[in-house]
C-alpha positions as CSV (number, residue, x, y, z in Angstrom):
1,M,101.0,127.3,91.2
2,V,97.9,125.2,90.9
3,T,94.7,126.8,92.1
4,V,92.2,124.6,93.7
5,D,89.4,125.2,96.1
6,D,90.9,125.3,99.6
7,T,88.2,122.8,100.8
8,A,89.3,120.3,98.3
9,A,92.9,120.7,99.1
10,A,92.0,120.2,102.8
11,R,90.1,117.2,102.0
12,A,93.1,115.9,100.1
13,R,95.3,116.2,103.3
14,L,92.5,114.7,105.3
15,A,92.2,111.7,103.0
16,Y,95.9,111.0,102.9
17,E,96.1,111.1,106.8
18,T,93.0,109.1,107.2
19,L,93.6,106.3,104.7
20,E,97.4,105.8,104.9
21,P,97.3,103.1,107.6
22,F,95.0,100.8,105.5
23,H,97.5,101.2,102.6
24,V,100.8,100.7,104.4
25,L,99.7,97.5,106.0
26,A,101.4,96.1,102.7
27,Y,104.7,97.2,104.2
28,F,104.5,96.6,107.9
29,N,102.9,93.2,108.7
30,P,103.8,89.9,110.4
31,G,103.5,88.0,107.0
32,L,106.3,89.9,105.3
33,A,109.3,87.8,106.5
34,E,107.6,84.6,105.2
35,A,106.6,86.1,101.9
36,Q,110.1,87.3,101.4
37,S,111.7,84.0,102.4
38,D,109.3,82.1,100.1
39,L,110.7,84.1,97.1
40,S,114.3,84.2,98.4
41,L,114.2,88.0,98.1
42,D,115.5,90.5,100.6
43,P,113.1,93.2,102.0
44,H,114.2,95.7,99.4
45,A,113.7,93.4,96.5
46,F,110.3,92.4,97.6
47,Y,109.2,95.9,98.3
48,V,110.4,97.3,94.9
49,G,109.3,94.3,93.0
50,A,105.8,94.3,94.4
51,R,105.2,98.1,94.3
52,G,106.9,98.4,90.9
53,A,105.4,95.3,89.4
54,P,102.6,97.1,87.5
55,L,105.2,99.0,85.5
56,G,105.9,95.6,83.8
57,D,109.3,94.1,82.9
58,C,110.9,97.4,82.2
59,A,114.5,98.8,82.6
60,A,115.6,99.6,86.0
61,P,116.0,103.4,85.3
62,V,112.2,103.7,84.7
63,V,111.6,102.3,88.2
64,V,114.3,104.4,89.7
65,S,112.6,107.6,88.4
66,S,109.3,106.5,90.1
67,F,111.0,105.6,93.5
68,Y,112.3,109.1,93.6
69,N,113.8,109.5,97.0
70,F,115.7,106.2,96.9
71,A,119.3,105.7,95.9
72,P,119.4,104.4,92.3
73,E,121.8,101.5,93.0
74,L,119.4,100.1,95.6
75,I,116.4,100.3,93.3
76,T,118.4,98.9,90.4
77,N,119.7,95.9,92.4
78,A,116.2,95.3,94.1
79,W,114.5,95.5,90.8
80,E,116.8,93.1,89.0
81,S,116.5,90.6,91.8
82,A,112.7,90.8,91.6
83,R,112.8,90.4,87.8
84,K,114.7,87.2,88.2
85,V,112.1,85.7,90.3
86,G,109.3,87.0,88.2
87,L,107.3,90.1,88.8
88,D,104.0,88.3,88.5
89,K,105.2,85.9,91.2
90,V,106.1,88.8,93.5
91,A,102.8,90.6,93.0
92,A,100.9,87.3,93.5
93,R,102.7,86.6,96.7
94,R,102.1,90.1,98.2
95,E,98.4,89.8,97.3
96,Q,98.3,86.4,99.0
97,M,100.1,88.1,102.1
98,L,97.7,90.9,102.1
99,D,94.6,88.7,101.8
100,A,95.7,86.8,104.9
101,Q,96.6,89.9,107.0
102,F,93.3,91.6,106.2
103,R,91.3,88.5,106.9
104,E,93.1,88.2,110.3
105,I,92.6,91.9,111.2
106,L,89.2,92.4,110.0
107,G,87.7,89.0,111.0
108,E,84.0,88.7,110.2
109,R,84.0,92.4,109.0
110,V,85.8,91.1,105.8
111,V,82.5,90.1,104.4
112,E,80.5,93.2,105.4
113,P,78.6,94.8,102.4
114,E,80.0,98.2,103.5
115,L,83.5,97.0,102.5
116,A,82.6,96.3,98.9
117,S,80.6,99.6,98.8
118,L,83.8,101.5,99.9
119,A,85.9,99.6,97.4
120,E,83.6,100.6,94.6
121,R,83.3,104.2,95.7
122,Y,87.1,104.6,95.9
123,Q,87.5,102.8,92.5
124,E,85.1,105.4,90.9
125,I,87.4,108.2,92.2
126,A,90.6,106.5,91.0
127,S,89.1,105.8,87.5
128,S,88.3,109.5,87.1
129,L,91.8,110.7,87.8
130,P,93.9,112.3,85.0
131,M,97.0,110.1,84.6
132,G,99.2,112.3,82.4
133,G,102.7,112.6,84.1
134,R,101.9,110.1,86.7
135,P,103.7,106.9,85.7
136,L,103.4,104.7,88.8
137,A,99.7,105.7,89.4
138,S,98.8,104.9,85.8
139,A,100.4,101.6,86.0
140,W,98.5,100.6,89.0
141,A,95.3,102.1,87.7
142,A,95.6,99.9,84.5
143,L,95.5,96.7,86.6
144,T,92.2,94.7,87.0
145,P,91.1,95.1,90.7
146,P,91.1,92.0,92.7
147,D,87.7,90.4,93.3
148,S,87.8,90.3,97.1
149,P,86.4,93.6,98.5
150,H,89.2,94.0,101.0
151,L,91.8,93.8,98.3
152,A,89.9,95.7,95.8
153,L,89.7,98.5,98.4
154,W,93.4,98.2,99.0
155,H,94.1,98.4,95.3
156,A,91.9,101.5,94.8
157,L,93.7,103.3,97.7
158,S,97.0,102.4,96.2
159,V,96.1,104.0,92.8
160,L,95.1,107.2,94.8
161,R,98.2,107.0,97.0
162,E,100.6,106.6,94.1
163,W,98.7,109.3,92.2
164,R,99.5,111.7,95.2
165,G,103.1,110.5,95.2
166,D,103.6,111.2,91.5
167,N,102.1,114.8,92.2
168,H,104.4,115.3,95.1
169,I,107.4,114.2,92.9
170,A,106.4,116.8,90.3
171,V,106.3,119.5,93.0
172,L,109.8,118.4,94.3
173,V,111.2,118.5,90.8
174,Q,109.7,122.0,90.3
175,N,111.5,123.3,93.4
176,G,114.8,121.8,92.5
177,L,114.9,119.0,95.0
178,D,116.4,115.8,93.5
179,G,115.9,112.3,95.1
180,I,118.6,112.7,97.9
181,D,117.9,116.3,98.5
182,A,114.2,115.4,98.8
183,A,115.1,112.8,101.5
184,T,117.5,115.1,103.6
185,F,115.0,118.0,103.2
186,H,112.2,115.9,104.5
187,E,114.4,114.5,107.4
188,A,115.5,117.8,108.5
189,G,114.3,119.1,111.9
190,L,111.4,121.5,111.8
191,P,111.6,124.8,113.8
192,D,107.8,124.5,114.1
193,P,106.8,121.5,116.4
194,T,103.2,121.7,115.7
195,I,103.6,120.3,112.1
196,R,102.7,116.7,111.8
197,R,104.7,114.4,109.5
198,R,106.0,110.9,109.1
199,A,109.8,111.2,109.5
200,L,112.1,108.3,109.7
201,G,115.2,109.9,111.2
202,R,118.6,109.8,109.5
203,R,119.8,106.4,110.2
204,L,116.5,104.7,109.3
205,A,116.1,106.8,106.2
206,Q,119.6,105.9,105.0
207,L,119.0,102.2,105.7
208,T,115.7,102.0,103.9
209,R,116.5,104.5,101.1
210,G,120.1,103.3,100.5
211,W,122.0,106.6,100.7
212,S,125.6,106.5,101.9
213,D,127.0,109.0,104.5
214,E,128.9,110.8,101.8
215,A,125.8,111.3,99.6
216,W,123.7,112.3,102.6
217,E,126.4,114.8,103.8
218,A,126.8,116.4,100.3
219,S,123.1,116.9,100.1
220,V,122.8,118.5,103.5
221,A,125.7,120.8,102.3
222,R,123.6,121.8,99.2
223,L,120.5,122.6,101.4
224,V,122.7,124.8,103.7
225,E,124.1,126.5,100.6
226,R,120.6,127.3,99.3
227,G,119.8,128.7,102.8
228,L,117.2,126.0,103.3
229,A,119.0,124.3,106.3
230,T,121.4,124.9,109.0
231,R,123.5,122.2,110.8
232,I,122.6,121.8,114.4
233,D,125.3,119.1,115.3
234,D,127.6,116.7,113.5
235,D,124.8,114.4,112.7
236,G,121.7,116.6,112.3
237,H,120.2,119.7,110.5
238,E,117.2,121.8,110.7
239,L,115.3,123.8,108.2
240,T,115.8,127.5,108.3
241,P,112.7,129.9,108.1
242,A,113.1,129.9,104.3
243,G,113.3,126.2,104.4
244,L,110.3,125.9,106.5
245,D,108.4,128.2,104.0
246,L,109.4,125.9,101.1
247,Y,108.4,122.8,103.2
248,R,104.9,124.4,103.7
249,A,104.7,125.5,100.1
250,I,105.5,122.0,98.8
251,E,103.0,120.3,101.0
252,A,100.3,123.0,100.0
253,E,101.1,122.5,96.3
254,T,100.8,118.7,96.6
255,D,97.5,119.1,98.3
256,A,96.3,121.6,95.6
257,I,97.1,119.3,92.8
258,T,95.7,116.3,94.6
259,G,92.6,118.1,95.6
260,S,90.8,117.4,92.4
261,A,90.4,113.8,93.4
262,W,88.6,114.8,96.7
263,A,86.4,117.7,95.5
264,S,83.1,115.9,95.8
265,E,80.9,117.0,98.7
266,D,80.5,113.4,99.8
267,V,84.2,112.8,100.6
268,D,83.8,113.7,104.2
269,E,81.0,111.0,104.5
270,L,83.2,108.6,102.6
271,L,86.1,109.0,104.9
272,E,83.9,108.7,107.9
273,C,82.5,105.3,106.6
274,S,86.2,104.3,106.1
275,R,87.4,105.0,109.6
276,P,86.3,101.7,111.2
277,F,88.2,99.5,108.7
278,V,91.3,101.9,109.1
279,K,90.9,101.7,112.8
280,A,90.9,98.0,112.8
281,V,94.3,98.1,111.1
282,I,95.7,100.5,113.6
283,D,94.3,98.5,116.5
284,A,96.0,95.4,115.3
285,G,99.2,97.0,116.4
286,V,101.4,95.8,113.5
287,L,102.0,99.3,112.1
288,P,105.0,101.4,113.6
289,G,104.0,103.3,116.6
290,T,100.8,101.4,117.3
291,K,99.9,98.8,119.9
292,K,97.5,95.9,119.8
293,K,94.2,96.6,121.3
Protein backbone atom coordinates (compact mmCIF):
# COMPACT_ATOMS: atom_id res chain seq x y z
CA MET A 1 0.00 0.00 0.00
CA VAL A 2 1.10 3.55 -0.72
CA THR A 3 1.08 5.86 2.27
CA VAL A 4 0.03 9.40 1.38
CA ASP A 5 -1.36 12.20 3.48
CA ASP A 6 -5.14 11.69 3.69
CA THR A 7 -5.70 15.30 2.69
CA ALA A 8 -3.70 14.86 -0.53
CA ALA A 9 -5.63 11.70 -1.39
CA ALA A 10 -8.92 13.50 -0.77
CA ARG A 11 -7.76 16.33 -3.01
CA ALA A 12 -6.90 13.81 -5.71
CA ARG A 13 -10.47 12.55 -5.63
CA LEU A 14 -11.86 16.08 -5.59
CA ALA A 15 -9.67 17.09 -8.52
CA TYR A 16 -10.81 14.08 -10.54
CA GLU A 17 -14.49 14.77 -9.90
CA THR A 18 -14.14 18.53 -10.46
CA LEU A 19 -12.08 18.56 -13.65
CA GLU A 20 -13.41 15.51 -15.49
CA PRO A 21 -16.19 17.35 -17.41
CA PHE A 22 -13.69 19.74 -19.00
CA HIS A 23 -11.58 16.84 -20.24
CA VAL A 24 -14.34 14.52 -21.47
CA LEU A 25 -15.71 17.16 -23.81
CA ALA A 26 -13.28 15.51 -26.25
CA TYR A 27 -15.43 12.37 -26.18
CA PHE A 28 -18.92 13.91 -26.07
CA ASN A 29 -19.60 16.90 -28.29
CA PRO A 30 -21.60 17.87 -31.39
CA GLY A 31 -18.47 18.05 -33.57
CA LEU A 32 -17.50 14.41 -33.24
CA ALA A 33 -19.60 13.03 -36.09
CA GLU A 34 -18.21 15.57 -38.57
CA ALA A 35 -14.62 14.97 -37.44
CA GLN A 36 -15.03 11.21 -37.80
CA SER A 37 -16.66 11.61 -41.22
CA ASP A 38 -13.88 13.91 -42.44
CA LEU A 39 -11.35 11.15 -41.79
CA SER A 40 -13.64 8.24 -42.75
CA LEU A 41 -13.15 6.71 -39.30
CA ASP A 42 -15.75 5.05 -37.10
CA PRO A 43 -16.14 6.32 -33.52
CA HIS A 44 -13.81 3.68 -32.05
CA ALA A 45 -11.03 4.37 -34.53
CA PHE A 46 -11.24 8.14 -34.02
CA TYR A 47 -11.26 7.73 -30.23
CA VAL A 48 -8.38 5.26 -30.07
CA GLY A 49 -6.36 7.05 -32.72
CA ALA A 50 -6.69 10.47 -31.11
CA ARG A 51 -6.17 9.34 -27.54
CA GLY A 52 -3.33 6.97 -28.43
CA ALA A 53 -1.63 9.21 -31.01
CA PRO A 54 1.00 10.49 -28.54
CA LEU A 55 2.32 6.91 -28.28
CA GLY A 56 3.52 7.24 -31.86
CA ASP A 57 3.24 4.78 -34.72
CA CYS A 58 3.73 1.76 -32.48
CA ALA A 59 2.49 -1.83 -32.64
CA ALA A 60 -1.12 -2.37 -31.60
CA PRO A 61 -0.30 -4.46 -28.48
CA VAL A 62 1.34 -1.38 -26.93
CA VAL A 63 -1.92 0.52 -27.30
CA VAL A 64 -3.95 -2.46 -26.10
CA SER A 65 -1.95 -2.50 -22.87
CA SER A 66 -2.77 1.15 -22.21
CA PHE A 67 -6.48 0.88 -23.07
CA TYR A 68 -6.80 -1.64 -20.28
CA ASN A 69 -10.50 -2.45 -20.01
CA PHE A 70 -11.14 -2.57 -23.77
CA ALA A 71 -11.25 -5.78 -25.80
CA PRO A 72 -7.87 -6.25 -27.52
CA GLU A 73 -9.47 -6.93 -30.92
CA LEU A 74 -11.45 -3.69 -30.81
CA ILE A 75 -8.36 -1.63 -29.96
CA THR A 76 -6.22 -3.42 -32.56
CA ASN A 77 -8.71 -2.84 -35.36
CA ALA A 78 -9.34 0.76 -34.33
CA TRP A 79 -5.63 1.51 -34.06
CA GLU A 80 -4.80 0.04 -37.44
CA SER A 81 -7.59 2.09 -39.05
CA ALA A 82 -6.24 5.27 -37.45
CA ARG A 83 -2.69 4.42 -38.52
CA LYS A 84 -3.83 4.10 -42.14
CA VAL A 85 -5.33 7.59 -42.04
CA GLY A 86 -2.30 8.98 -40.20
CA LEU A 87 -2.05 9.54 -36.45
CA ASP A 88 -0.94 13.14 -36.93
CA LYS A 89 -4.05 13.82 -39.02
CA VAL A 90 -6.31 12.25 -36.39
CA ALA A 91 -4.71 14.24 -33.58
CA ALA A 92 -4.86 17.47 -35.58
CA ARG A 93 -8.52 16.95 -36.46
CA ARG A 94 -9.43 16.38 -32.83
CA GLU A 95 -7.56 19.53 -31.80
CA GLN A 96 -9.47 21.46 -34.47
CA MET A 97 -12.73 19.97 -33.19
CA LEU A 98 -11.93 20.83 -29.58
CA ASP A 99 -10.91 24.36 -30.48
CA ALA A 100 -14.27 24.95 -32.14
CA GLN A 101 -16.21 23.35 -29.28
CA PHE A 102 -14.47 25.30 -26.53
CA ARG A 103 -14.83 28.57 -28.42
CA GLU A 104 -18.54 27.90 -28.84
CA ILE A 105 -19.02 26.96 -25.19
CA LEU A 106 -16.77 29.53 -23.53
CA GLY A 107 -17.59 32.42 -25.84
CA GLU A 108 -15.83 35.62 -24.80
CA ARG A 109 -14.33 33.82 -21.80
CA VAL A 110 -11.96 31.99 -24.13
CA VAL A 111 -9.68 35.05 -24.04
CA GLU A 112 -9.84 35.64 -20.28
CA PRO A 113 -6.37 35.88 -18.70
CA GLU A 114 -7.56 33.51 -15.97
CA LEU A 115 -7.76 30.71 -18.53
CA ALA A 116 -4.11 31.12 -19.51
CA SER A 117 -3.12 31.26 -15.85
CA LEU A 118 -4.96 28.02 -15.12
CA ALA A 119 -3.32 26.31 -18.08
CA GLU A 120 0.12 27.33 -16.82
CA ARG A 121 -0.59 26.19 -13.27
CA TYR A 122 -1.85 22.77 -14.35
CA GLN A 123 1.07 22.40 -16.73
CA GLU A 124 3.42 23.00 -13.80
CA ILE A 125 1.74 20.20 -11.85
CA ALA A 126 1.84 17.86 -14.85
CA SER A 127 5.52 18.57 -15.55
CA SER A 128 6.46 17.66 -11.97
CA LEU A 129 4.93 14.16 -12.01
CA PRO A 130 7.03 10.99 -11.95
CA MET A 131 6.35 9.13 -15.20
CA GLY A 132 7.92 5.73 -14.57
CA GLY A 133 5.35 3.00 -15.24
CA ARG A 134 2.88 5.48 -16.76
CA PRO A 135 3.14 4.96 -20.54
CA LEU A 136 0.10 6.88 -21.75
CA ALA A 137 0.62 9.80 -19.38
CA SER A 138 4.30 10.05 -20.29
CA ALA A 139 3.42 10.08 -24.01
CA TRP A 140 0.97 12.93 -23.51
CA ALA A 141 3.44 14.78 -21.28
CA ALA A 142 6.09 14.60 -24.01
CA LEU A 143 3.94 16.63 -26.41
CA THR A 144 4.36 20.38 -26.81
CA PRO A 145 1.23 22.01 -25.35
CA PRO A 146 -0.98 23.95 -27.79
CA ASP A 147 -0.63 27.73 -27.87
CA SER A 148 -4.30 28.52 -27.26
CA PRO A 149 -4.99 28.74 -23.49
CA HIS A 150 -8.18 26.66 -23.65
CA LEU A 151 -6.40 23.87 -25.54
CA ALA A 152 -3.31 24.16 -23.34
CA LEU A 153 -5.54 23.73 -20.30
CA TRP A 154 -7.23 20.71 -21.86
CA HIS A 155 -3.82 19.21 -22.67
CA ALA A 156 -2.50 19.67 -19.12
CA LEU A 157 -5.65 18.08 -17.70
CA SER A 158 -5.24 15.21 -20.17
CA VAL A 159 -1.75 14.49 -18.82
CA LEU A 160 -3.11 14.51 -15.27
CA ARG A 161 -6.08 12.32 -16.20
CA GLU A 162 -3.96 9.75 -18.03
CA TRP A 163 -1.53 9.75 -15.12
CA ARG A 164 -4.35 8.87 -12.76
CA GLY A 165 -5.53 6.26 -15.24
CA ASP A 166 -2.11 4.63 -15.43
CA ASN A 167 -2.01 4.56 -11.63
CA HIS A 168 -5.44 2.94 -11.55
CA ILE A 169 -4.35 0.23 -13.99
CA ALA A 170 -1.39 -0.57 -11.75
CA VAL A 171 -3.74 -1.02 -8.79
CA LEU A 172 -6.07 -3.25 -10.84
CA VAL A 173 -3.14 -5.43 -11.90
CA GLN A 174 -1.95 -5.68 -8.31
CA ASN A 175 -5.40 -6.90 -7.29
CA GLY A 176 -5.68 -9.53 -10.01
CA LEU A 177 -8.27 -7.82 -12.20
CA ASP A 178 -7.40 -8.05 -15.90
CA GLY A 179 -9.08 -5.89 -18.54
CA ILE A 180 -12.42 -7.65 -18.84
CA ASP A 181 -12.58 -8.41 -15.12
CA ALA A 182 -11.93 -4.74 -14.39
CA ALA A 183 -14.86 -3.87 -16.66
CA THR A 184 -17.34 -6.34 -15.12
CA PHE A 185 -16.14 -5.47 -11.62
CA HIS A 186 -16.75 -1.77 -12.24
CA GLU A 187 -20.18 -2.36 -13.79
CA ALA A 188 -21.39 -4.59 -10.95
CA GLY A 189 -24.19 -3.30 -8.78
CA LEU A 190 -23.05 -1.78 -5.50
CA PRO A 191 -24.72 -2.77 -2.23
CA ASP A 192 -23.96 0.73 -0.93
CA PRO A 193 -26.12 3.24 -2.84
CA THR A 194 -24.27 6.23 -1.37
CA ILE A 195 -21.15 5.54 -3.46
CA ARG A 196 -20.82 7.89 -6.43
CA ARG A 197 -19.33 6.50 -9.63
CA ARG A 198 -19.61 6.71 -13.39
CA ALA A 199 -21.06 3.40 -14.57
CA LEU A 200 -22.19 2.71 -18.13
CA GLY A 201 -24.36 -0.35 -17.60
CA ARG A 202 -23.65 -3.73 -19.14
CA ARG A 203 -24.93 -3.12 -22.68
CA LEU A 204 -23.23 0.23 -23.18
CA ALA A 205 -20.04 -1.05 -21.55
CA GLN A 206 -19.96 -3.99 -23.95
CA LEU A 207 -20.73 -1.77 -26.93
CA THR A 208 -18.04 0.80 -26.16
CA ARG A 209 -15.41 -1.63 -24.85
CA GLY A 210 -16.00 -4.41 -27.38
CA TRP A 211 -16.55 -7.38 -25.06
CA SER A 212 -18.71 -10.27 -26.27
CA ASP A 213 -21.47 -11.85 -24.18
CA GLU A 214 -19.30 -14.96 -23.78
CA ALA A 215 -16.32 -12.98 -22.48
CA TRP A 216 -18.57 -10.96 -20.15
CA GLU A 217 -20.27 -14.02 -18.67
CA ALA A 218 -16.95 -15.82 -18.17
CA SER A 219 -15.59 -12.78 -16.36
CA VAL A 220 -18.61 -12.54 -14.06
CA ALA A 221 -18.17 -16.24 -13.28
CA ARG A 222 -14.58 -15.55 -12.22
CA LEU A 223 -15.71 -12.74 -9.93
CA VAL A 224 -18.33 -15.03 -8.39
CA GLU A 225 -15.75 -17.77 -7.91
CA ARG A 226 -13.46 -15.30 -6.11
CA GLY A 227 -16.31 -14.32 -3.81
CA LEU A 228 -16.32 -10.77 -5.17
CA ALA A 229 -19.73 -10.81 -6.84
CA THR A 230 -23.05 -12.59 -6.84
CA ARG A 231 -25.54 -12.92 -9.68
CA ILE A 232 -28.81 -11.10 -9.11
CA ASP A 233 -30.55 -12.15 -12.36
CA ASP A 234 -29.71 -13.56 -15.79
CA ASP A 235 -28.27 -10.25 -16.93
CA GLY A 236 -26.84 -8.65 -13.80
CA HIS A 237 -24.49 -9.10 -10.87
CA GLU A 238 -23.68 -7.26 -7.67
CA LEU A 239 -20.59 -6.99 -5.53
CA THR A 240 -20.52 -9.00 -2.34
CA PRO A 241 -19.30 -7.41 0.91
CA ALA A 242 -15.82 -8.69 0.05
CA GLY A 243 -16.16 -7.22 -3.44
CA LEU A 244 -17.28 -3.89 -2.03
CA ASP A 245 -14.29 -3.86 0.31
CA LEU A 246 -12.02 -4.46 -2.67
CA TYR A 247 -13.77 -1.73 -4.67
CA ARG A 248 -13.19 0.75 -1.87
CA ALA A 249 -9.59 -0.38 -1.45
CA ILE A 250 -8.85 0.03 -5.18
CA GLU A 251 -10.32 3.52 -5.25
CA ALA A 252 -8.47 4.49 -2.07
CA GLU A 253 -5.17 3.14 -3.39
CA THR A 254 -5.63 5.00 -6.68
CA ASP A 255 -6.31 8.22 -4.77
CA ALA A 256 -3.29 7.58 -2.54
CA ILE A 257 -0.91 7.10 -5.47
CA THR A 258 -2.39 10.07 -7.30
CA GLY A 259 -2.35 12.25 -4.21
CA SER A 260 1.24 13.33 -4.76
CA ALA A 261 0.08 15.46 -7.69
CA TRP A 262 -2.34 17.34 -5.48
CA ALA A 263 -0.37 17.76 -2.25
CA SER A 264 0.13 21.51 -2.60
CA GLU A 265 -1.92 23.63 -0.23
CA ASP A 266 -3.12 25.88 -3.06
CA VAL A 267 -4.96 23.04 -4.81
CA ASP A 268 -8.30 23.94 -3.25
CA GLU A 269 -7.96 27.50 -4.55
CA LEU A 270 -6.85 26.21 -7.98
CA LEU A 271 -9.88 23.94 -8.28
CA GLU A 272 -12.17 26.74 -7.16
CA CYS A 273 -10.80 29.03 -9.89
CA SER A 274 -11.37 26.22 -12.42
CA ARG A 275 -15.01 25.66 -11.58
CA PRO A 276 -16.51 28.46 -13.73
CA PHE A 277 -14.88 27.04 -16.87
CA VAL A 278 -15.90 23.49 -15.99
CA LYS A 279 -19.41 24.69 -15.25
CA ALA A 280 -19.61 26.28 -18.70
CA VAL A 281 -18.97 22.86 -20.24
CA ILE A 282 -21.59 21.25 -18.02
CA ASP A 283 -24.12 24.00 -18.76
CA ALA A 284 -23.63 23.55 -22.51
CA GLY A 285 -25.64 20.34 -22.15
CA VAL A 286 -23.51 18.23 -24.48
CA LEU A 287 -22.18 15.77 -21.89
CA PRO A 288 -24.23 12.70 -20.93
CA GLY A 289 -26.67 13.44 -18.13
CA THR A 290 -26.54 17.24 -18.61
CA LYS A 291 -29.00 19.74 -20.06
CA LYS A 292 -28.30 23.03 -21.80
CA LYS A 293 -28.81 26.05 -19.53
